[in-house]
N, C-alpha and C positions, 0 to 999 in steps of 0.2 A: 374290265375284261382283259385289258392288256396285261395286267398283273397275272391273271390266270393263264393266259397264253404263254407267258414267259416261263411260268412254273413247269408247263408241260412240254416245252420245246426240247427238253432233254430226254423225254420219253419217246419221241417220234422223230423220224427222219423226213427231210423234205422230199416231196414227190417231184419227179421230172416235170419240167414245164410243158404245157400243152393245153389244148382247148379243154375247158371245163375241169381242169385238174385242181385239186385243193393243195395249197402250199404245205400245210401241215394238218394232220388228222385232228388236232385239237380244235381247229376252226370248225370242222365238221361236227365234232362233239358238242361244241358250244351252240351251234345252230340247231342241232337235234334237241338238246336240253331246252333251249328257248321255245321250240315248237311244242314240246311236251308240256311246258309250264304255261305258255300263253293260250293254249287251246286244249285243255285236258280232256275234252269230249271228242276230239278228233280220233277217227279210227286209225289204226296203225298203218293201213294201206295208204291213207291220205298223207300221213307224216312222211312215209317213204317217198311218195310221189313229189311232195314239196321239196324234199332234200335233193331228189334227182333233178327237178326243175332248177334248183339253185346251183346245179353243176356237180353234185356228188356222183361218183360212180355207183352203179346199181348195187354191186356187192357190198360196198362200204355203207351205203344208205340202209340196206337190209340188215346188216350186222348191227348197226347202231340202234335201229328200231327194235331189234330182237334183244340185244345185250344191255343197253343202257338201263332200262327199268330193273332188270335182274341185278346188275351191278349196284345200283342204288339200294336195292333191297338188302343185298349182302352187306353193304357198308353200314346201313342204318340198324341192322339187327344182328350184330356179331354173335349174340348168344344162341342164335338158331344154327343148327347143323345143316347147312346147305350142301348139296352135292357140288363138287367141283368139276362135274362133267356135263356134257350135253349130247343129245342125239338129234338127228334130223329126220323128219317124216319124208319118205321117198315117194316118188310118183305112184308106185305100185301099192302104197299103203303100209309097207313095212317101215322099219326104222333103220337108220345107219348104225354102225358100231359106235360105242361111246368114244368121245374125244374129250380131252381136258379143255375146260374153258380157257385156260391160260395159253392154249395152243393157237388161239385167235388173237392176233395183234390188237384188234379193236377192243376186245375184252379187257386187255391190260390197260389200254388208254382210258376206257370207260371207268374202270375201278379207280385208277389214279385221279381222274377228274372228280368222281363222286367223293373220294376220300378227301381231296383238297377242299372241296366245297364244304364238307362236314367240319373239317379242321378250321376253316375260315369263319365259322359260325354263320353259315348261310342259314336262314330261318328253316326250322325243321319242316314247316308246312311246305316250303318250296322243294325240299328234298323228298318229302313224302309224295308230292304231286307226280314226280317221276317214278318213284318206287311203286306207287299204287297202280301203275300201268302193267305190272308183271303178274303172271299167273301165280307165281309163288306168293306174292303179297295177298292176292285174293284167297288162296288156299289157307295161308297163315291166318288171315282175318276170320275166315269161317271157323277154323279150329279154335281160335281164341274166344270167339263168341259162344262156342260150345264148352268152354271151361278149361281148355288146355293152357299150359304155361309156355312162354317163349323158350325157356331152357329145355323143355321136353320135346320140342319139334325137331324132326329129322326129315329131310327131303331127298327124294331120289333124283336121278339125272333129269335135267330139263329136256323136254322134247320140243324142238323148233318145228313149226308147221310149214313155213315157207320154203320154196326151192332155194338153192344156193344164192341166186341173184335177186331174190325178192319176189313179191307177188306177180310182177310183170315179167318174169323170166322169159327170155326169148324176144323181148321187145326192145332191146337196146344193148 
């Protein structure tokens, strides 16, 4: 784990010291990946809550639960044409305007983390455990089971269903 953290320290800046702050985002990424892998049947709300209990800020915990599975899916299946944008469901049921995934710092760290794991020969089943938590993976699997080929798949913008600070927005 120390090796992985040192690889990513160049991608993230230290956070200011304070109660419950994470020294670097890669520690938070590693914690989230560990939760996805150790308990693949956990609901995303529960993974979010466990990250918050561990001291992660609500917004960062929410972004990791939303973005990590998508990042792993993008890294594992480069032949698929994934959208590089996302939208967020708003309280009134409409969606926000599209934003680039890369505009979210945690997206960039999540992709770097997933890429490094893939390059380090992390077992594919471990990578898939995280990727399989994404709606894109589920849709891709359904399409492949109906005869589609990976190279023919094209996805539209991801729609994130949680408020900005996660499912418990307003609670912290």
